[in-house]
All heavy atoms as TSV, in Angstrom:
chain	resi	resn	atom	element	x	y	z
A	1	MET	N	N	18.238	65.331	-61.262
A	1	MET	CA	C	16.980	65.384	-60.543
A	1	MET	C	C	15.903	64.579	-61.277
A	1	MET	O	O	15.178	63.831	-60.648
A	1	MET	CB	C	16.566	66.856	-60.402
A	1	MET	CG	C	15.420	67.057	-59.502
A	1	MET	SD	S	15.938	66.864	-57.809
A	1	MET	CE	C	14.847	67.877	-56.982
A	2	ILE	N	N	15.823	64.750	-62.580
A	2	ILE	CA	C	14.824	64.013	-63.364
A	2	ILE	C	C	15.135	62.523	-63.349
A	2	ILE	O	O	14.226	61.702	-63.269
A	2	ILE	CB	C	14.769	64.562	-64.805
A	2	ILE	CG1	C	14.208	65.990	-64.790
A	2	ILE	CG2	C	13.883	63.686	-65.671
A	2	ILE	CD1	C	14.187	66.658	-66.136
A	3	ALA	N	N	16.405	62.177	-63.397
A	3	ALA	CA	C	16.789	60.765	-63.374
A	3	ALA	C	C	16.334	60.103	-62.064
A	3	ALA	O	O	15.947	58.935	-62.062
A	3	ALA	CB	C	18.289	60.624	-63.555
A	4	ARG	N	N	16.392	60.863	-60.992
A	4	ARG	CA	C	15.973	60.335	-59.697
A	4	ARG	C	C	14.481	60.003	-59.698
A	4	ARG	O	O	14.054	58.950	-59.228
A	4	ARG	CB	C	16.295	61.374	-58.637
A	4	ARG	CG	C	16.066	60.927	-57.240
A	4	ARG	CD	C	16.632	61.967	-56.303
A	4	ARG	NE	N	15.954	61.929	-55.029
A	4	ARG	CZ	C	16.124	62.800	-54.084
A	4	ARG	NH1	N	16.940	63.809	-54.278
A	4	ARG	NH2	N	15.498	62.693	-52.959
A	5	TYR	N	N	13.648	60.884	-60.262
A	5	TYR	CA	C	12.213	60.639	-60.353
A	5	TYR	C	C	11.900	59.489	-61.314
A	5	TYR	O	O	10.990	58.701	-61.060
A	5	TYR	CB	C	11.470	61.904	-60.795
A	5	TYR	CG	C	11.428	62.960	-59.708
A	5	TYR	CD1	C	12.004	64.199	-59.923
A	5	TYR	CD2	C	10.822	62.708	-58.488
A	5	TYR	CE1	C	11.975	65.177	-58.935
A	5	TYR	CE2	C	10.787	63.675	-57.498
A	5	TYR	CZ	C	11.363	64.903	-57.719
A	5	TYR	OH	O	11.324	65.846	-56.740
A	6	MET	N	N	12.667	59.400	-62.379
A	6	MET	CA	C	12.464	58.309	-63.337
A	6	MET	C	C	12.806	56.975	-62.689
A	6	MET	O	O	12.130	55.974	-62.922
A	6	MET	CB	C	13.311	58.534	-64.598
A	6	MET	CG	C	12.861	59.726	-65.427
A	6	MET	SD	S	11.184	59.560	-66.024
A	6	MET	CE	C	11.441	58.343	-67.294
A	7	LYS	N	N	13.848	56.970	-61.866
A	7	LYS	CA	C	14.234	55.736	-61.171
A	7	LYS	C	C	13.130	55.313	-60.203
A	7	LYS	O	O	12.754	54.149	-60.139
A	7	LYS	CB	C	15.535	55.960	-60.417
A	7	LYS	CG	C	16.098	54.711	-59.792
A	7	LYS	CD	C	17.314	55.015	-58.926
A	7	LYS	CE	C	18.583	54.759	-59.688
A	7	LYS	NZ	N	19.776	54.915	-58.827
A	8	ARG	N	N	12.582	56.269	-59.477
A	8	ARG	CA	C	11.492	55.964	-58.542
A	8	ARG	C	C	10.249	55.476	-59.281
A	8	ARG	O	O	9.579	54.549	-58.852
A	8	ARG	CB	C	11.148	57.184	-57.706
A	8	ARG	CG	C	12.181	57.483	-56.658
A	8	ARG	CD	C	11.747	58.641	-55.804
A	8	ARG	NE	N	12.775	58.970	-54.811
A	8	ARG	CZ	C	12.695	59.965	-53.986
A	8	ARG	NH1	N	11.645	60.777	-54.012
A	8	ARG	NH2	N	13.658	60.186	-53.127
A	9	ALA	N	N	9.939	56.131	-60.380
A	9	ALA	CA	C	8.775	55.730	-61.165
A	9	ALA	C	C	8.966	54.324	-61.717
A	9	ALA	O	O	8.030	53.508	-61.731
A	9	ALA	CB	C	8.521	56.714	-62.301
A	10	GLY	N	N	10.167	54.028	-62.171
A	10	GLY	CA	C	10.453	52.685	-62.683
A	10	GLY	C	C	10.343	51.635	-61.596
A	10	GLY	O	O	9.795	50.548	-61.819
A	11	LEU	N	N	10.838	51.939	-60.411
A	11	LEU	CA	C	10.743	51.017	-59.284
A	11	LEU	C	C	9.278	50.797	-58.889
A	11	LEU	O	O	8.861	49.674	-58.627
A	11	LEU	CB	C	11.543	51.554	-58.110
A	11	LEU	CG	C	11.591	50.680	-56.864
A	11	LEU	CD1	C	12.218	49.325	-57.170
A	11	LEU	CD2	C	12.360	51.383	-55.764
A	12	LEU	N	N	8.497	51.861	-58.877
A	12	LEU	CA	C	7.085	51.768	-58.564
A	12	LEU	C	C	6.349	50.898	-59.577
A	12	LEU	O	O	5.544	50.037	-59.214
A	12	LEU	CB	C	6.453	53.155	-58.482
A	12	LEU	CG	C	4.964	53.205	-58.175
A	12	LEU	CD1	C	4.695	52.632	-56.786
A	12	LEU	CD2	C	4.456	54.618	-58.282
A	13	MET	N	N	6.641	51.097	-60.839
A	13	MET	CA	C	6.002	50.298	-61.896
A	13	MET	C	C	6.387	48.828	-61.764
A	13	MET	O	O	5.546	47.942	-61.947
A	13	MET	CB	C	6.392	50.824	-63.282
A	13	MET	CG	C	5.772	52.171	-63.616
A	13	MET	SD	S	3.978	52.145	-63.582
A	13	MET	CE	C	3.643	51.146	-65.001
A	14	ALA	N	N	7.657	48.560	-61.452
A	14	ALA	CA	C	8.099	47.174	-61.290
A	14	ALA	C	C	7.369	46.505	-60.126
A	14	ALA	O	O	6.957	45.350	-60.220
A	14	ALA	CB	C	9.604	47.137	-61.079
A	15	CYS	N	N	7.194	47.238	-59.043
A	15	CYS	CA	C	6.465	46.698	-57.888
A	15	CYS	C	C	5.006	46.421	-58.233
A	15	CYS	O	O	4.449	45.384	-57.872
A	15	CYS	CB	C	6.535	47.651	-56.708
A	15	CYS	SG	S	8.171	47.744	-55.964
A	16	LEU	N	N	4.389	47.360	-58.933
A	16	LEU	CA	C	2.988	47.177	-59.307
A	16	LEU	C	C	2.808	45.998	-60.246
A	16	LEU	O	O	1.864	45.219	-60.115
A	16	LEU	CB	C	2.443	48.459	-59.939
A	16	LEU	CG	C	2.260	49.635	-58.990
A	16	LEU	CD1	C	1.802	50.876	-59.761
A	16	LEU	CD2	C	1.263	49.297	-57.904
A	17	LEU	N	N	3.706	45.842	-61.186
A	17	LEU	CA	C	3.614	44.715	-62.111
A	17	LEU	C	C	3.838	43.394	-61.377
A	17	LEU	O	O	3.184	42.392	-61.666
A	17	LEU	CB	C	4.609	44.869	-63.260
A	17	LEU	CG	C	4.285	45.964	-64.261
A	17	LEU	CD1	C	5.423	46.100	-65.269
A	17	LEU	CD2	C	2.984	45.669	-64.973
A	18	GLY	N	N	4.761	43.386	-60.444
A	18	GLY	CA	C	5.009	42.170	-59.667
A	18	GLY	C	C	3.808	41.779	-58.819
A	18	GLY	O	O	3.449	40.609	-58.716
A	19	LEU	N	N	3.173	42.760	-58.208
A	19	LEU	CA	C	1.999	42.474	-57.381
A	19	LEU	C	C	0.788	42.092	-58.205
A	19	LEU	O	O	-0.060	41.337	-57.751
A	19	LEU	CB	C	1.680	43.678	-56.501
A	19	LEU	CG	C	2.682	43.950	-55.383
A	19	LEU	CD1	C	2.300	45.230	-54.660
A	19	LEU	CD2	C	2.749	42.791	-54.423
A	20	SER	N	N	0.686	42.605	-59.415
A	20	SER	CA	C	-0.471	42.262	-60.245
A	20	SER	C	C	-0.482	40.791	-60.570
A	20	SER	O	O	-1.537	40.175	-60.689
A	20	SER	CB	C	-0.489	43.112	-61.515
A	20	SER	OG	O	0.575	42.729	-62.376
A	21	GLY	N	N	0.691	40.178	-60.699
A	21	GLY	CA	C	0.758	38.744	-60.928
A	21	GLY	C	C	0.210	37.970	-59.747
A	21	GLY	O	O	-0.477	36.954	-59.907
A	22	CYS	N	N	0.466	38.437	-58.540
A	22	CYS	CA	C	-0.060	37.794	-57.336
A	22	CYS	C	C	-1.578	37.910	-57.289
A	22	CYS	O	O	-2.269	36.973	-56.911
A	22	CYS	CB	C	0.551	38.418	-56.090
A	22	CYS	SG	S	2.313	38.131	-55.922
A	23	VAL	N	N	-2.082	39.071	-57.659
A	23	VAL	CA	C	-3.527	39.287	-57.636
A	23	VAL	C	C	-4.201	38.380	-58.650
A	23	VAL	O	O	-5.217	37.744	-58.354
A	23	VAL	CB	C	-3.853	40.777	-57.927
A	23	VAL	CG1	C	-5.332	40.973	-58.138
A	23	VAL	CG2	C	-3.356	41.644	-56.799
A	24	VAL	N	N	-3.635	38.279	-59.839
A	24	VAL	CA	C	-4.215	37.405	-60.867
A	24	VAL	C	C	-4.178	35.963	-60.398
A	24	VAL	O	O	-5.144	35.217	-60.566
A	24	VAL	CB	C	-3.464	37.579	-62.208
A	24	VAL	CG1	C	-3.871	36.520	-63.192
A	24	VAL	CG2	C	-3.717	38.964	-62.771
A	25	GLY	N	N	-3.076	35.554	-59.778
A	25	GLY	CA	C	-2.981	34.189	-59.266
A	25	GLY	C	C	-4.019	33.908	-58.196
A	25	GLY	O	O	-4.617	32.829	-58.164
A	26	ALA	N	N	-4.259	34.860	-57.332
A	26	ALA	CA	C	-5.261	34.689	-56.282
A	26	ALA	C	C	-6.664	34.598	-56.863
A	26	ALA	O	O	-7.473	33.772	-56.433
A	26	ALA	CB	C	-5.174	35.836	-55.287
A	27	VAL	N	N	-6.959	35.422	-57.855
A	27	VAL	CA	C	-8.283	35.410	-58.476
A	27	VAL	C	C	-8.510	34.090	-59.202
A	27	VAL	O	O	-9.569	33.476	-59.094
A	27	VAL	CB	C	-8.461	36.611	-59.424
A	27	VAL	CG1	C	-9.701	36.471	-60.274
A	27	VAL	CG2	C	-8.491	37.907	-58.625
A	28	VAL	N	N	-7.507	33.642	-59.943
A	28	VAL	CA	C	-7.636	32.373	-60.663
A	28	VAL	C	C	-7.777	31.217	-59.678
A	28	VAL	O	O	-8.599	30.318	-59.873
A	28	VAL	CB	C	-6.434	32.162	-61.612
A	28	VAL	CG1	C	-6.415	30.763	-62.168
A	28	VAL	CG2	C	-6.479	33.176	-62.742
A	29	GLY	N	N	-6.995	31.233	-58.603
A	29	GLY	CA	C	-7.106	30.176	-57.594
A	29	GLY	C	C	-8.481	30.136	-56.958
A	29	GLY	O	O	-9.049	29.063	-56.750
A	30	THR	N	N	-9.048	31.285	-56.673
A	30	THR	CA	C	-10.387	31.347	-56.099
A	30	THR	C	C	-11.426	30.839	-57.086
A	30	THR	O	O	-12.333	30.100	-56.705
A	30	THR	CB	C	-10.721	32.789	-55.672
A	30	THR	OG1	O	-9.726	33.233	-54.749
A	30	THR	CG2	C	-12.084	32.896	-55.054
A	31	ALA	N	N	-11.292	31.220	-58.346
A	31	ALA	CA	C	-12.239	30.760	-59.362
A	31	ALA	C	C	-12.181	29.244	-59.501
A	31	ALA	O	O	-13.215	28.594	-59.644
A	31	ALA	CB	C	-11.950	31.432	-60.698
A	32	VAL	N	N	-10.998	28.683	-59.462
A	32	VAL	CA	C	-10.863	27.225	-59.565
A	32	VAL	C	C	-11.484	26.548	-58.357
A	32	VAL	O	O	-12.194	25.542	-58.493
A	32	VAL	CB	C	-9.374	26.833	-59.727
A	32	VAL	CG1	C	-9.190	25.339	-59.569
A	32	VAL	CG2	C	-8.853	27.287	-61.075
A	33	ASP	N	N	-11.252	27.082	-57.166
A	33	ASP	CA	C	-11.841	26.504	-55.958
A	33	ASP	C	C	-13.364	26.529	-56.015
A	33	ASP	O	O	-14.021	25.558	-55.652
A	33	ASP	CB	C	-11.360	27.247	-54.713
A	33	ASP	CG	C	-9.885	27.009	-54.423
A	33	ASP	OD1	O	-9.321	26.030	-54.958
A	33	ASP	OD2	O	-9.300	27.803	-53.654
A	34	VAL	N	N	-13.917	27.631	-56.479
A	34	VAL	CA	C	-15.376	27.749	-56.590
A	34	VAL	C	C	-15.886	26.753	-57.624
A	34	VAL	O	O	-16.904	26.088	-57.409
A	34	VAL	CB	C	-15.784	29.184	-56.960
A	34	VAL	CG1	C	-17.244	29.260	-57.354
A	34	VAL	CG2	C	-15.503	30.119	-55.797
A	35	GLY	N	N	-15.188	26.629	-58.741
A	35	GLY	CA	C	-15.596	25.676	-59.780
A	35	GLY	C	C	-15.586	24.249	-59.274
A	35	GLY	O	O	-16.506	23.472	-59.554
A	36	VAL	N	N	-14.589	23.896	-58.500
A	36	VAL	CA	C	-14.513	22.532	-57.950
A	36	VAL	C	C	-15.665	22.290	-56.988
A	36	VAL	O	O	-16.289	21.229	-57.013
A	36	VAL	CB	C	-13.143	22.315	-57.258
A	36	VAL	CG1	C	-13.148	21.056	-56.428
A	36	VAL	CG2	C	-12.033	22.266	-58.291
A	37	GLU	N	N	-15.969	23.259	-56.149
A	37	GLU	CA	C	-17.076	23.099	-55.207
A	37	GLU	C	C	-18.404	22.988	-55.928
A	37	GLU	O	O	-19.275	22.224	-55.522
A	37	GLU	CB	C	-17.103	24.254	-54.203
A	37	GLU	CG	C	-15.947	24.221	-53.220
A	37	GLU	CD	C	-15.891	22.947	-52.403
A	37	GLU	OE1	O	-16.945	22.466	-51.943
A	37	GLU	OE2	O	-14.775	22.431	-52.227
A	38	VAL	N	N	-18.590	23.727	-57.009
A	38	VAL	CA	C	-19.839	23.655	-57.779
A	38	VAL	C	C	-19.995	22.269	-58.385
A	38	VAL	O	O	-21.096	21.712	-58.430
A	38	VAL	CB	C	-19.869	24.754	-58.868
A	38	VAL	CG1	C	-20.975	24.523	-59.870
A	38	VAL	CG2	C	-20.021	26.118	-58.217
A	39	VAL	N	N	-18.907	21.680	-58.820
A	39	VAL	CA	C	-18.970	20.342	-59.395
A	39	VAL	C	C	-19.251	19.310	-58.318
A	39	VAL	O	O	-19.947	18.319	-58.551
A	39	VAL	CB	C	-17.649	20.021	-60.146
A	39	VAL	CG1	C	-17.577	18.573	-60.538
A	39	VAL	CG2	C	-17.512	20.917	-61.362
A	40	LYS	N	N	-18.779	19.520	-57.107
A	40	LYS	CA	C	-18.984	18.558	-56.014
A	40	LYS	C	C	-20.419	18.532	-55.504
A	40	LYS	O	O	-20.861	17.516	-54.980
A	40	LYS	CB	C	-18.060	18.898	-54.838
A	40	LYS	CG	C	-16.620	18.563	-55.047
A	40	LYS	CD	C	-15.856	18.900	-53.776
A	40	LYS	CE	C	-14.387	18.657	-53.875
A	40	LYS	NZ	N	-13.705	19.014	-52.611
A	41	VAL	N	N	-21.141	19.633	-55.633
A	41	VAL	CA	C	-22.477	19.747	-55.030
A	41	VAL	C	C	-23.438	18.661	-55.506
A	41	VAL	O	O	-24.086	18.014	-54.684
A	41	VAL	CB	C	-23.056	21.169	-55.252
A	41	VAL	CG1	C	-24.527	21.231	-54.898
A	41	VAL	CG2	C	-22.270	22.173	-54.428
A	42	PRO	N	N	-23.571	18.404	-56.819
A	42	PRO	CA	C	-24.516	17.352	-57.228
A	42	PRO	C	C	-24.175	15.983	-56.637
A	42	PRO	O	O	-25.071	15.208	-56.303
A	42	PRO	CB	C	-24.401	17.332	-58.754
A	42	PRO	CG	C	-23.851	18.658	-59.118
A	42	PRO	CD	C	-22.991	19.068	-57.974
A	43	PHE	N	N	-22.894	15.680	-56.495
A	43	PHE	CA	C	-22.516	14.402	-55.927
A	43	PHE	C	C	-22.879	14.321	-54.450
A	43	PHE	O	O	-23.334	13.285	-53.961
A	43	PHE	CB	C	-21.015	14.155	-56.119
A	43	PHE	CG	C	-20.640	13.984	-57.568
A	43	PHE	CD1	C	-20.002	15.002	-58.244
A	43	PHE	CD2	C	-20.930	12.816	-58.237
A	43	PHE	CE1	C	-19.663	14.860	-59.579
A	43	PHE	CE2	C	-20.600	12.649	-59.556
A	43	PHE	CZ	C	-19.969	13.679	-60.240
A	44	LYS	N	N	-22.701	15.432	-53.736
A	44	LYS	CA	C	-23.067	15.457	-52.315
A	44	LYS	C	C	-24.579	15.319	-52.161
A	44	LYS	O	O	-25.055	14.605	-51.281
A	44	LYS	CB	C	-22.582	16.748	-51.670
A	44	LYS	CG	C	-21.082	16.825	-51.508
A	44	LYS	CD	C	-20.650	18.126	-50.879
A	44	LYS	CE	C	-19.134	18.207	-50.756
A	44	LYS	NZ	N	-18.704	19.482	-50.178
A	45	VAL	N	N	-25.338	15.984	-53.013
A	45	VAL	CA	C	-26.797	15.896	-52.944
A	45	VAL	C	C	-27.241	14.480	-53.292
A	45	VAL	O	O	-28.095	13.894	-52.606
A	45	VAL	CB	C	-27.441	16.934	-53.891
A	45	VAL	CG1	C	-28.934	16.704	-54.011
A	45	VAL	CG2	C	-27.156	18.344	-53.403
A	46	GLY	N	N	-26.648	13.922	-54.327
A	46	GLY	CA	C	-27.000	12.553	-54.714
A	46	GLY	C	C	-26.678	11.553	-53.622
A	46	GLY	O	O	-27.460	10.645	-53.338
A	47	LYS	N	N	-25.555	11.713	-52.962
A	47	LYS	CA	C	-25.184	10.815	-51.860
A	47	LYS	C	C	-26.159	10.969	-50.707
A	47	LYS	O	O	-26.567	9.985	-50.090
A	47	LYS	CB	C	-23.763	11.108	-51.385
A	47	LYS	CG	C	-23.284	10.168	-50.311
A	47	LYS	CD	C	-21.879	10.522	-49.867
A	47	LYS	CE	C	-21.366	9.586	-48.807
A	47	LYS	NZ	N	-22.143	9.523	-47.594
A	48	GLY	N	N	-26.567	12.207	-50.423
A	48	GLY	CA	C	-27.532	12.435	-49.348
A	48	GLY	C	C	-28.872	11.780	-49.645
A	48	GLY	O	O	-29.490	11.167	-48.773
A	49	ILE	N	N	-29.303	11.886	-50.883
A	49	ILE	CA	C	-30.574	11.254	-51.271
A	49	ILE	C	C	-30.437	9.737	-51.190
A	49	ILE	O	O	-31.328	9.051	-50.677
A	49	ILE	CB	C	-30.976	11.702	-52.694
A	49	ILE	CG1	C	-31.351	13.185	-52.671
A	49	ILE	CG2	C	-32.132	10.864	-53.215
A	49	ILE	CD1	C	-31.553	13.779	-54.031
A	50	TYR	N	N	-29.334	9.211	-51.665
A	50	TYR	CA	C	-29.120	7.761	-51.607
A	50	TYR	C	C	-29.101	7.269	-50.159
A	50	TYR	O	O	-29.694	6.247	-49.840
A	50	TYR	CB	C	-27.811	7.390	-52.303
A	50	TYR	CG	C	-27.475	5.933	-52.189
A	50	TYR	CD1	C	-28.128	4.993	-52.966
A	50	TYR	CD2	C	-26.522	5.490	-51.269
A	50	TYR	CE1	C	-27.852	3.645	-52.852
A	50	TYR	CE2	C	-26.238	4.148	-51.141
A	50	TYR	CZ	C	-26.902	3.223	-51.936
A	50	TYR	OH	O	-26.614	1.900	-51.803
A	51	ASP	N	N	-28.408	8.011	-49.290
A	51	ASP	CA	C	-28.365	7.622	-47.884
A	51	ASP	C	C	-29.746	7.665	-47.249
A	51	ASP	O	O	-30.107	6.780	-46.461
A	51	ASP	CB	C	-27.408	8.531	-47.104
A	51	ASP	CG	C	-25.948	8.272	-47.428
A	51	ASP	OD1	O	-25.656	7.197	-47.999
A	51	ASP	OD2	O	-25.109	9.148	-47.133
A	52	ALA	N	N	-30.525	8.672	-47.591
A	52	ALA	CA	C	-31.866	8.786	-47.041
A	52	ALA	C	C	-32.750	7.632	-47.510
A	52	ALA	O	O	-33.490	7.045	-46.715
A	52	ALA	CB	C	-32.489	10.125	-47.429
A	53	VAL	N	N	-32.652	7.275	-48.759
A	53	VAL	CA	C	-33.468	6.184	-49.311
A	53	VAL	C	C	-32.997	4.850	-48.754
A	53	VAL	O	O	-33.802	3.997	-48.373
A	53	VAL	CB	C	-33.413	6.199	-50.852
A	53	VAL	CG1	C	-34.050	4.959	-51.430
A	53	VAL	CG2	C	-34.090	7.452	-51.373
A	54	SER	N	N	-31.687	4.636	-48.692
A	54	SER	CA	C	-31.183	3.346	-48.219
A	54	SER	C	C	-31.422	3.169	-46.726
A	54	SER	O	O	-31.624	2.050	-46.262
A	54	SER	CB	C	-29.689	3.207	-48.541
A	54	SER	OG	O	-28.939	4.160	-47.827
A	55	ASP	N	N	-31.441	4.220	-45.943
A	55	ASP	CA	C	-31.733	4.103	-44.513
A	55	ASP	C	C	-33.174	3.667	-44.290
A	55	ASP	O	O	-33.451	2.897	-43.372
A	55	ASP	CB	C	-31.471	5.426	-43.802
A	55	ASP	CG	C	-29.982	5.725	-43.651
A	55	ASP	OD1	O	-29.168	4.793	-43.753
A	55	ASP	OD2	O	-29.670	6.897	-43.404
A	56	ASP	N	N	-34.102	4.146	-45.097
A	56	ASP	CA	C	-35.497	3.753	-44.974
A	56	ASP	C	C	-35.661	2.266	-45.247
A	56	ASP	O	O	-36.408	1.573	-44.567
A	56	ASP	CB	C	-36.376	4.560	-45.928
A	56	ASP	CG	C	-36.500	6.012	-45.498
A	56	ASP	OD1	O	-36.277	6.304	-44.310
A	56	ASP	OD2	O	-36.834	6.842	-46.363
A	57	GLU	N	N	-34.964	1.757	-46.224
A	57	GLU	CA	C	-35.071	0.335	-46.559
A	57	GLU	C	C	-34.466	-0.520	-45.450
A	57	GLU	O	O	-34.972	-1.576	-45.127
A	57	GLU	CB	C	-34.352	0.058	-47.878
A	57	GLU	CG	C	-35.066	0.680	-49.073
A	57	GLU	CD	C	-34.303	0.490	-50.360
A	57	GLU	OE1	O	-33.237	-0.158	-50.352
A	57	GLU	OE2	O	-34.770	1.005	-51.381
A	58	ASP	N	N	-33.374	-0.060	-44.821
A	58	ASP	CA	C	-32.753	-0.819	-43.749
A	58	ASP	C	C	-33.677	-0.903	-42.521
A	58	ASP	O	O	-33.726	-1.927	-41.851
A	58	ASP	CB	C	-31.413	-0.188	-43.333
A	58	ASP	CG	C	-30.333	-0.348	-44.412
A	58	ASP	OD1	O	-30.524	-1.218	-45.287
A	58	ASP	OD2	O	-29.350	0.403	-44.360
A	59	ASP	N	N	-34.400	0.161	-42.240
A	59	ASP	CA	C	-35.314	0.158	-41.087
A	59	ASP	C	C	-36.461	-0.814	-41.309
A	59	ASP	O	O	-36.944	-1.465	-40.381
A	59	ASP	CB	C	-35.868	1.559	-40.841
A	59	ASP	CG	C	-34.796	2.519	-40.319
A	59	ASP	OD1	O	-33.761	2.021	-39.801
A	59	ASP	OD2	O	-34.972	3.738	-40.428
A	60	LYS	N	N	-36.950	-0.954	-42.531
A	60	LYS	CA	C	-38.065	-1.857	-42.833
A	60	LYS	C	C	-37.645	-3.307	-42.713
A	60	LYS	O	O	-38.434	-4.161	-42.345
A	60	LYS	CB	C	-38.600	-1.585	-44.234
A	60	LYS	CG	C	-39.292	-0.248	-44.365
A	60	LYS	CD	C	-39.751	-0.015	-45.775
A	60	LYS	CE	C	-40.357	1.367	-45.925
A	60	LYS	NZ	N	-40.734	1.637	-47.314
A	61	LYS	N	N	-36.389	-3.617	-43.008
A	61	LYS	CA	C	-35.913	-5.005	-42.946
A	61	LYS	C	C	-35.767	-5.498	-41.520
A	61	LYS	O	O	-35.872	-6.665	-41.235
A	61	LYS	CB	C	-34.556	-5.131	-43.673
A	61	LYS	CG	C	-34.683	-4.965	-45.163
A	61	LYS	CD	C	-33.320	-5.118	-45.807
A	61	LYS	CE	C	-33.428	-4.876	-47.309
A	61	LYS	NZ	N	-32.111	-4.962	-47.947
A	62	LYS	N	N	-35.534	-4.632	-40.563
A	62	LYS	CA	C	-35.314	-5.018	-39.167
A	62	LYS	C	C	-36.580	-5.306	-38.477
A	62	LYS	O	O	-37.521	-5.544	-38.340
A	62	LYS	CB	C	-34.565	-3.931	-38.389
A	62	LYS	CG	C	-33.161	-3.769	-38.859
A	62	LYS	CD	C	-32.476	-2.692	-38.070
A	62	LYS	CE	C	-31.044	-2.504	-38.578
A	62	LYS	NZ	N	-30.351	-1.465	-37.895
């Protein structure tokens, strides 16, 4: 009887440990995605400013 409960407990622990790896992978993947987007923001802002400034100069030339 005790062996049966120990087997179930061991199976439960194995499942929990297996799923914890998935959770850690998901958290790390999300953190990396957020980090990449944070790095992209200054470039997007700079491009927007450049486009705004260069459009004004193009209108004056016409």
